[in-house]
C-alpha positions in Angstrom: 2.8 9.8 -2.7 1.9 7.6 -5.6 -1.8 8.4 -5.2 -1.1 12.1 -5.3 0.9 11.8 -8.5 -1.9 9.7 -10.2 -4.6 12.1 -8.9 -2.8 15.1 -10.3 -2.2 13.3 -13.6 -5.9 12.2 -14.0 -7.6 15.3 -12.5 -5.9 18.2 -14.2 -7.7 21.5 -14.1 -9.4 21.6 -17.4 -12.0 23.9 -18.8 -15.1 21.7 -18.1 -17.4 24.6 -17.4 -18.9 24.7 -20.8 -19.8 21.0 -20.8 -23.4 19.8 -20.0 -23.8 18.0 -16.6 -24.0 14.6 -18.3 -20.7 15.1 -20.1 -19.1 16.3 -16.9 -20.2 13.2 -15.1 -19.0 11.0 -17.9 -15.6 12.7 -18.0 -15.3 12.4 -14.2 -16.2 8.7 -14.3 -13.6 8.1 -17.1 -10.9 9.9 -15.0 -11.8 7.9 -11.9 -11.6 4.6 -13.8 -8.2 5.7 -15.2 -7.0 6.6 -11.7 -8.0 3.2 -10.4 -6.3 1.5 -13.3 -3.1 3.5 -12.6 -3.3 2.6 -8.9 -3.7 -1.1 -9.8 -0.6 -0.9 -12.0 1.3 0.8 -9.2 0.1 -1.9 -6.8 1.4 -4.7 -9.1 4.8 -2.9 -9.3 5.0 -2.6 -5.5 4.0 -6.2 -5.0 6.7 -7.3 -7.4 9.3 -5.2 -5.6 8.2 -6.7 -2.3 8.5 -10.2 -3.7 11.9 -9.5 -5.1 13.1 -8.1 -1.8 12.0 -11.3 0.0 13.6 -13.4 -2.7 16.9 -11.5 -2.2 16.7 -11.9 1.5 16.1 -15.7 1.1 19.1 -15.9 -1.3 21.2 -14.1 1.3 20.2 -16.7 3.9 17.6 -14.9 5.9 14.5 -16.6 7.2 11.7 -15.1 5.1 9.0 -16.4 7.3 10.5 -14.6 10.3 10.9 -11.5 8.2 7.2 -11.6 7.3 6.3 -12.0 11.0 8.5 -9.0 11.9 6.8 -6.9 9.2 3.4 -8.0 10.5 4.3 -7.1 14.1 5.7 -3.7 13.2 2.5 -2.9 11.5 0.4 -3.9 14.4 -1.1 -1.2 16.6 -0.2 -0.9 20.3 -3.2 -2.9 21.6 -2.4 -5.7 19.2 1.2 -5.7 20.3 0.1 -5.9 24.0 -2.2 -8.8 23.1 0.6 -10.7 21.2 3.0 -10.1 24.1 0.4 -11.4 26.6 -0.2 -14.6 24.4 3.4 -15.3 23.6 5.0 -14.4 27.0 8.0 -12.3 27.8 10.2 -13.6 25.0 8.2 -11.4 22.6 8.7 -7.7 22.7 7.1 -6.2 19.6 7.6 -2.7 20.8 11.4 -3.2 20.1 10.4 -3.8 16.5 8.7 -0.4 16.1 
């Protein structure tokens, strides 16, 4: 969702038809660089929010290491979950975390 917003913001339909090809390429490059910069800013904001969420969880007494493991397991694909279950034995059931 963030990408689509930034894409629309940086790639508005403008009248570029009268520009020479070099100017069009330059303008497109500038837009792409601006899009990457916007995404980098968004990435920093998301990272900050994640860090604050873990800090809040820690302050409330939750085990942040376990939370990170749960998040990692929930992101894992089905094959990785079967592999983890096989290595860790029956006490692990990552499919319940999905």
